[in-house]
C-alpha positions in Angstrom: -0.9 -1.1 -11.6 -0.8 -3.6 -8.7 -0.6 -7.2 -9.9 -3.2 -8.0 -7.3 -5.6 -5.8 -9.2 -4.5 -6.7 -12.7 -4.9 -10.4 -12.0 -7.9 -10.3 -9.7 -10.1 -13.3 -10.3 -13.1 -12.6 -12.6 -15.0 -15.8 -11.7 -14.9 -18.3 -8.8 -12.9 -20.8 -10.8 -10.1 -18.3 -11.1 -9.4 -18.5 -7.4 -6.7 -20.7 -6.0 -7.5 -23.5 -3.6 -10.4 -23.9 -1.2 -12.4 -25.9 -3.8 -15.1 -27.0 -1.3 -15.6 -23.5 0.0 -15.9 -22.1 -3.5 -18.5 -24.8 -4.4 -20.6 -23.8 -1.4 -20.4 -20.1 -2.3 -21.6 -21.0 -5.8 -24.5 -23.0 -4.5 -25.4 -20.2 -2.0 -25.6 -17.5 -4.7 -27.6 -19.8 -7.0 -30.1 -20.3 -4.2 -30.5 -16.6 -3.8 -30.9 -16.1 -7.6 -33.6 -18.8 -7.5 -35.5 -16.9 -4.8 -34.5 -19.0 -1.9 -33.2 -16.7 0.9 -30.0 -17.8 2.5 -28.2 -16.8 5.7 -25.3 -14.4 5.3 -22.0 -16.1 4.6 -19.0 -15.5 6.9 -15.8 -16.2 5.1 -13.0 -16.5 7.6 -9.3 -17.4 7.5 -5.8 -16.0 7.2 -5.0 -12.9 5.2 -4.5 -13.3 1.4 -6.4 -16.6 0.9 -9.1 -15.1 -1.2 -12.0 -14.1 1.1 -12.6 -10.7 -0.5 -11.6 -12.0 -3.9 -14.3 -14.6 -3.6 -17.0 -12.0 -3.1 -15.7 -9.8 -5.9 -15.4 -12.8 -8.3 -18.9 -13.9 -7.4 -20.3 -10.5 -8.2 -18.5 -10.4 -11.6 -19.5 -13.9 -12.6 -23.2 -13.6 -11.7 -23.5 -9.9 -12.7 -24.3 -8.7 -9.2 -24.0 -5.1 -8.1 -21.4 -5.3 -5.4 -21.9 -2.9 -2.5 -18.7 -3.0 -0.6 -17.7 -1.5 2.8 -15.0 -2.0 5.3 -16.2 -2.4 8.9 -13.2 -0.6 10.3 -14.6 2.6 8.6 -17.9 2.4 10.4 -17.4 4.2 13.7 -20.5 3.5 15.8 -24.0 2.0 15.9 -25.7 5.0 14.3 -23.3 5.2 11.4 -23.5 1.5 10.7 -27.3 1.4 10.7 -27.4 4.4 8.4 -24.9 3.0 5.9 -26.0 -0.7 5.9 -29.7 0.0 5.9 -29.1 2.4 2.9 -27.1 -0.3 1.1 -29.6 -3.0 1.6 -32.8 -1.0 1.0 -31.7 1.1 -2.0 -32.6 -0.2 -5.4 -30.0 -1.1 -8.0 -29.4 1.5 -10.7 -28.7 -1.3 -13.2 -31.6 -3.6 -12.3 -29.1 -6.3 -11.3 -29.3 -8.2 -8.0 -27.2 -6.8 -5.2 -24.4 -8.4 -3.1 -23.4 -6.7 0.1 -19.8 -7.2 1.2 -18.8 -6.3 4.8 -15.1 -6.6 4.8 -12.8 -7.0 7.9 -15.8 -7.4 10.2 -13.5 -8.5 13.0 -12.4 -4.8 13.3 -14.8 -4.7 16.2 -12.9 -7.3 18.2 -10.9 -6.2 21.2 -12.3 -2.7 21.5 -15.3 -0.7 22.5 -17.4 -0.3 19.4 -20.4 1.5 21.0 -22.9 -1.2 19.8 -21.3 -1.5 16.3 -21.1 -5.3 16.3 -24.7 -5.6 17.5 -25.9 -3.2 14.8 -24.2 -5.2 12.1 -25.7 -8.3 13.5 -29.2 -6.8 13.3 -28.7 -5.8 9.7 -27.5 -9.4 8.9 -30.7 -10.7 10.4 -33.1 -8.3 8.7 -31.6 -7.6 5.3 -33.3 -8.9 2.1 -30.2 -9.3 -0.1 -27.3 -11.7 -0.1 -24.5 -10.6 2.3 -20.9 -11.9 2.5 -18.9 -11.0 5.6 -15.1 -11.5 5.8 -12.9 -11.8 8.9 -9.6 -13.1 9.9 -10.6 -14.4 13.3 -14.2 -15.1 14.4 -14.0 -16.6 17.9 -13.6 -13.4 20.0 -16.6 -13.0 22.4 -17.3 -9.5 21.0 -17.8 -11.1 17.6 -20.4 -13.6 18.8 -23.5 -11.5 17.7 -22.2 -11.4 14.1 -21.1 -15.0 14.1 -24.4 -16.3 15.2 -26.3 -14.7 12.3 -24.0 -16.2 9.6 -23.1 -19.5 8.0 -19.4 -19.9 8.7 -17.2 -21.0 5.8 -13.5 -21.4 6.6 -10.9 -20.6 3.9 -7.4 -22.1 4.3 -4.0 -21.2 3.0 -3.3 -22.0 -0.6 -0.9 -24.8 -1.4 2.7 -24.1 -2.4 2.4 -25.8 -5.9 -0.7 -23.7 -6.7 1.0 -20.4 -5.8 4.2 -21.3 -7.7 2.2 -22.1 -10.9 0.4 -18.8 -10.6 3.7 -16.9 -10.1 5.3 -18.6 -13.1 2.3 -17.7 -15.3 2.2 -14.1 -14.2 6.0 -13.6 -14.4 5.9 -15.0 -17.9 3.0 -12.8 -18.9 4.6 -9.7 -17.4 8.1 -10.6 -18.7 9.6 -10.3 -15.2 13.1 -11.6 -14.6 12.0 -14.1 -12.0 14.0 -17.3 -12.0 13.2 -20.6 -10.3 15.2 -19.7 -7.2 13.5 -16.3 -6.7 10.1 -17.8 -7.2 10.9 -20.5 -4.6 11.9 -17.8 -2.1 8.6 -16.0 -2.7 6.6 -19.1 -2.2 8.5 -19.8 1.0 8.0 -16.3 2.4 4.3 -16.0 1.6 3.2 -19.0 3.7 0.1 -19.6 1.7 -0.8 -15.9 1.3 -1.6 -15.4 -2.4 -1.8 -11.6 -2.1 1.6 -11.5 -0.3 3.2 -13.6 -3.0 2.0 -11.3 -5.8 3.2 -8.2 -3.8 6.6 -9.8 -3.4 6.8 -10.6 -7.1 6.0 -7.1 -8.0 8.2 -5.4 -5.4 11.2 -7.4 -6.5 10.8 -6.4 -10.1 9.2 -2.9 -10.1 11.7 -0.3 -11.1 14.6 -2.6 -10.6 17.6 -0.5 -9.5 21.3 -1.0 -9.7 22.1 -2.3 -6.2 25.4 -0.5 -6.1 23.6 2.9 -6.3 21.6 2.7 -3.1 21.2 5.8 -1.0 24.5 5.4 0.9 26.6 4.9 -2.2 24.9 7.8 -4.0 25.7 10.1 -1.1 29.3 8.9 -1.0 29.7 9.4 -4.7 28.2 12.9 -4.6 30.3 14.1 -1.7 33.6 12.4 -2.9 33.2 13.3 -6.6 36.2 15.0 -8.2 34.3 16.6 -11.1 30.8 17.4 -12.3 30.7 14.2 -14.5 31.1 12.0 -11.5 28.2 13.7 -9.7 26.0 13.4 -12.8 26.8 9.7 -12.9 25.9 9.3 -9.2 22.5 10.9 -9.8 21.7 9.2 -13.1 18.7 6.9 -13.4 15.8 6.6 -10.9 16.7 9.4 -8.5 14.5 10.1 -5.4 15.5 13.7 -5.3 13.7 14.7 -2.1 15.1 11.9 -0.2 18.6 12.4 -1.5 18.4 16.1 -0.6 17.5 15.2 3.0 20.5 13.0 3.2 22.7 15.8 1.7 21.4 18.4 4.1 22.0 16.1 7.1 25.6 15.1 6.0 27.1 18.4 4.8 28.6 19.1 8.2 29.7 15.5 8.4 31.6 15.6 5.1 32.9 19.2 5.0 35.3 20.2 7.8 36.7 23.4 6.3 34.6 26.5 7.1 34.8 27.9 3.6 33.7 24.6 2.0 30.9 24.2 4.6 29.6 27.7 3.9 29.6 27.3 0.2 27.9 23.9 0.4 25.0 25.4 2.4 24.9 28.4 0.0 24.2 26.0 -2.9 21.7 24.0 -0.9 19.8 27.1 0.0 19.8 28.1 -3.7 18.3 24.7 -4.5 15.5 25.4 -2.0 14.8 28.7 -3.7 14.3 26.9 -7.0 12.2 24.3 -5.3 9.9 27.1 -4.0 9.5 28.5 -7.5 8.4 25.2 -9.0 4.7 25.4 -10.1 2.7 23.5 -12.7 4.1 25.8 -15.4 7.6 26.0 -14.1 8.8 22.4 -13.7 11.8 23.4 -15.8 13.3 24.8 -12.6 13.6 21.3 -11.3 16.8 20.6 -13.1 18.3 23.7 -11.6 17.2 22.7 -8.1 18.7 19.2 -8.6 22.0 20.6 -10.0 22.3 23.2 -7.2 21.6 20.6 -4.5 23.9 17.9 -5.8 26.6 19.3 -8.2 26.7 22.7 -6.4 27.2 21.1 -3.0 29.7 18.5 -4.3 31.9 21.1 -6.0 32.0 23.4 -3.0 35.2 21.8 -1.8 38.7 22.7 -2.9 39.5 19.1 -3.2 37.9 15.8 -2.2 38.1 14.7 1.4 40.0 11.4 1.2 38.9 10.1 4.6 36.2 7.6 5.5 33.0 9.4 6.4 30.2 7.7 8.3 27.1 9.3 6.9 24.1 9.9 9.2 20.5 9.0 8.6 18.4 12.2 8.1 17.2 13.6 11.4 13.8 14.4 10.1 13.1 10.8 9.2 14.7 9.6 12.4 12.5 11.8 14.6 9.4 10.7 12.7 10.3 7.1 13.3 10.7 7.6 17.0 7.8 9.7 17.8 4.2 8.9 18.9 3.2 10.6 15.7 4.6 7.7 13.7 2.2 5.3 15.3 -0.7 7.6 14.5 0.6 8.2 11.0 0.9 4.4 10.4 -2.6 3.8 11.7 -4.1 6.5 9.4 -2.1 5.2 6.4 -3.0 1.6 7.1 -6.7 2.4 7.2 -6.6 4.2 3.9 -4.6 1.4 2.2 -6.7 -1.3 3.8 -9.9 0.2 2.4 -8.5 -0.3 -1.1 -6.7 -3.7 -0.8 -9.3 -5.4 1.5 -7.0 -5.9 4.5 -7.0 -4.7 8.1 -4.8 -1.7 8.8 -1.9 -3.7 10.1 -1.8 -6.2 7.2 -2.3 -3.3 4.8 1.1 -1.8 5.9 2.8 -4.7 4.1 2.0 -2.7 0.9 4.1 0.3 1.9 7.3 -0.7 0.1 5.4 -1.3 -3.1 3.3 1.9 -2.8 6.5 3.9 -2.1 8.1 2.4 -5.3 4.9 3.4 -7.3 5.1 6.8 -5.7 8.5 7.4 -7.1 7.0 7.2 -10.6 3.8 9.1 -9.9 3.6 10.5 -6.4 0.5 12.6 -7.1 -1.5 9.7 -8.6 -0.7 7.5 -5.6 -1.8 10.2 -3.2 -5.1 10.8 -5.0 -5.8 7.0 -5.4 -5.4 6.3 -1.7 -6.5 9.7 -0.4 -3.2 10.5 1.4 -2.7 14.0 2.6 0.6 15.9 2.3 2.0 14.6 5.6 1.1 11.0 4.9 2.5 11.2 1.4 5.8 12.7 2.8 6.0 10.0 5.4 5.5 7.3 2.8 8.0 8.8 0.4 10.5 9.5 3.2 10.7 13.2 2.5 9.4 16.4 4.1 5.8 17.8 3.7 7.2 21.0 2.2 8.6 19.0 -0.7 5.3 17.2 -1.3 3.5 20.6 -1.1 5.8 22.2 -3.7 5.4 19.3 -6.1 1.6 19.4 -5.8 1.4 23.2 -6.7 
């Protein structure tokens, strides 16, 4: 579970910093509850300062039904009017008051939105329920129609001492090995972004690996091993099998120079692929054979270890993906899906990729379902091939 979700504020006082802004938000919602209609609030400021968190905490504290949508998901005027009108006119199933949150409203800036910004502005003017709009920047001319319908409330970066105290408290609660020096680095790097600080704290402690067993060292140990025990040692622990297999496939001709060794190594790799293809929900016992064939089988294909330095190559599949136009389209699609869950625009949302990849190593299917990733997106994130993701899902 993301620390940003686990420690999400449950009331306004749980938020860090921006005391004056939070006081105004509280008065604003109390006026609504008392029957005094207020203008929509436009919370603006840098990423990670609590704009979306303020709306969510407000809904929890005052028992409001939160209707949340990300403006970047609304494609045009017709779609916006349908969604927003439905949200503002529909009755609450619980009988509670409603709070409409329009997140990342500045998604309309700098592009042709086919009347989208104007449609949102009209909803802001006509709606009969409290609305909070969030945006990073609000001064683009394309945003003026939305800006003019709202009361602007700036939220600023949170102070270093406040972030440090929060990190100390959470690290202690989670029993994370985060010393004073590490926490200081996180505070320095986050630059007042609370969400970024929490992500860094979790990324530095989730599934902590032995640094000497990174992918290059694992590949070297597998190829240079003298016996089966050394290969097993190299693959012990948190093994990203699909990624390791891509590296092995790429580097067999780099490591093995004798034709007989080369042929036998590819034979075992192909046998590993056969077992991969047989893996189904009821046949996951084949996984151990696939791993052994692809690692031990390949390693033991040589008559004796090659005692020369080998410069291992990055897998071509991953390299081509990183160089192609498809990568930009892939990152955009992934960013939008992550952003809709973490309340960030698609570019800022990509900062979560390392953390999501780590979580995917433990439960790839659960991550894919949670964020709505398809096979190619999951493969891209996990640095493997779509075929491997497909086999694992069957």
